[in-house]
N, C-alpha and C positions, 0 to 999 in steps of 0.2 A: 502747434509748436509749443505753446505754453504748457499744455498737458504733458507733452513728452518730456520737457525740461523738468517739471515738477516730479514726474515719474522717475526720471534718471537720478535726480538728487535724492528722492526717497530711497532708492536702491542703494545709492552710495552710502546713505546714512545707515541703512540696515546692515551693510557689510562692515562699516566701521564700528557698529554697535555690537557685532558678534563677539560672544565671549572668547577670550584668548586663555590659553593654558597658563596658569600661574606658576612661576618658577620659585620653588621654596628654597630654604636654606639647605635642605637635605639634597636637593638637585645640584646645588652649587658644590657641595661637598663631594658628591659623587663625581662631578666633572673634574674637580681638582685632583681627586684620587687617580682617575683614569689618565689624566695628563702626566701626572707624576709616574705612573706605571709605564707609559709609553717612553718616557725619557729614560727610565731605568732599563728598559728592554734595549733601547739604543746603546746605552753604556755597556750592557752586557755583550752585545755583539762586538763592540770595539775592544773590550778586554779579551774576548775570545780570539780576535784577530791578532792582538799583541802577543798572546800566549803562544800561538802558532809561529809567529815571527821570531820570537826568542828562542824557540825550539830549533828553527832552522839555522839561526845565527850560531847557536852553540855546536851544532853538527858541522857547520862550515869551518868554524874556528878550530874545532877538534881535529878535522882533517888537515888542517894547515899546520898542526902542531902547536898552536897557541892555546895550550890548555888553560892558563889562567884566565884568558879572556873568555873562553868557552864556559869556564866556572862562573864567571860574572853574569854571563847571559842566562845560565840556568837559574842563578839567584833572583835575577829580574823576573824570569818566568814564574818562579815560586811566589814572589811577592804579588804578581799580577793574578795568580791563581787564588791567592788569599783574598784579594780584593773582589774577585769574582764570586767567591763564596759568600762574602758578606753582602754583596749587591744581589745575589740570588735570594738570600734571606729576606732582604728588604722587599723584593718583588713578591715573594711569597706572603709576606705580611700584608702588603697592599692588596693583592688578590683576595687574601682572606677576609680583610676588612670590607671590600667591595661586595663579597659574597654575603657576609653578615648583614650589610645594609640592605642588600636586595631581598634577603630573606625577611628582614623586619618589615620592609615595605609591603611585601606580600601578605605578612601577617596583619598589618594594619588595614590593608584593603579587605582582607577577609573579615576582620572584626567590624569594619564599617558596613560590609554587606550584610552581615549577621544582624547588626543593629537595625538597618533599614528593613530587612525582612521581618524582624520582630515587631517593628512599628506598623508595618503593613498588616501583619497578622492580627495585631490588636485592633486595628481599625476595622478589619473584616469581622472580627469577633463582636465588635459593637453592633454591626448591622444584623447579626443573627444571634439571638440569645439561646440559652439552654432550653427555656420554656417553649420557644418557637419550635425548636427541633423535636422536643418531646410531642408537641402537638401535631406536628407534621408526621411523625412516625405513627401516632395513634390513628390519624385519619387514613394514612396508607394501609394500616393493618385492617381497619374497618372496611375500606374499599376492596381490599384483597379477599376478606372473608366473604363479602357479598357477591363478589365475582365467582368464588369457588362454589358458593351455594347455587347460584344460577347455573353453573356448569353441571353440578351434581344432579339438579332437577331436570335439566335438559338432556342429560346423558343416561337417565335411568332406563334400563332395558325392560321390556314387557315380560310377564310371566308366560308360562306354557299355555295356560287357559286363554290369555289375551291373544297369544299368537294364533291359536286355533280359531278364536272368534273372528279375528281379522281375516284370516284365510277363508273362512266360510263366507264372510260378507263380500270378499273380493270374488268368490265364485258366483255368488248370487248376482252381483252387478254385471259380471261378464255373461251370464245366462240372459239377464234382462236386456242387455245390449244387443245380443244375438237375435233374440225374438223380435226386437224393434227392427233389426236389419231385414229379417225374413219377411216381416209384414210389408215392407216397401216393395218387394218384388211381385210381378203378376203371377196368378196362379197357373200352374202347369197341369194339364190333364193327367189323370192317373195312369191311363192306358194309351199307347201310341200305336197307330197302324204299322202292320208289319210290312215292310217293303222287302219283296224278294227279287233279288237281282239274278237274272238268268242270261247266260251268255249263249246267243243262238249262232249256230254255224251257217254259212252261206249255202252249203249243199243241202242242209236240212230245209231251209227255206224254199229252194227250188223244187225239191221232191214234194213238199206240201202243196205247192201251187199246181204241180202236175196231177197230184191225187185229186184235188178239188175240181180240175177241169174234166178229168175222166168221170167223176161222179156226176157232174153236170150233163155230160154227153149221154150217160146212161138213163138219166131221168128225162131227157128230152123225147117228145113223140116222134115216131118214125115218119119220114116224109113220104108222100104218095108219088107214084111214078107218073109222069106226064102222059 
């Protein structure tokens, strides 16, 4: 509980210590001018309403034949119109003044921003001198030149004679590899027995057997009679 209370009081202290927007004299002037402008706008609407009413009264009196009273209403209308013109001019002046103040405030903010930017630029320039930049550029140029030289050496193409020598060496290696592979296989006899495949018909086999039997009977000795 004690920790929670101290934490809560700390938070409240931070909230109260938060910076608040400072109201300047310029802000008070702007607020006063805007208040005055709003009042003038209300008066403008009131005068416009009076002008319309004087116009209607003059028409009504003229219809009733009361010309002198109608003329008086028109005079009041004219006086009100003059007041409205002056009031409108005041409103325009206030609007112009507010616009000028706002423009000046923007210019002040712009100048302040430029000043802060200039100070920041000066601080950055202190961190990096011209000599440091020159040294960095020289080191970069040297590193690039070294890299280009390496690329040139690695990327050099062989001449025609070199290409032919490489091709001949490749052929010799292939031939050597082929001979080694052939040496690993068993030797095959140069001549192979010829095998004659003959298709024998069944009738021919039977006829051959009959011929052999007849030959045996002819060669056998004659049997004596009993």
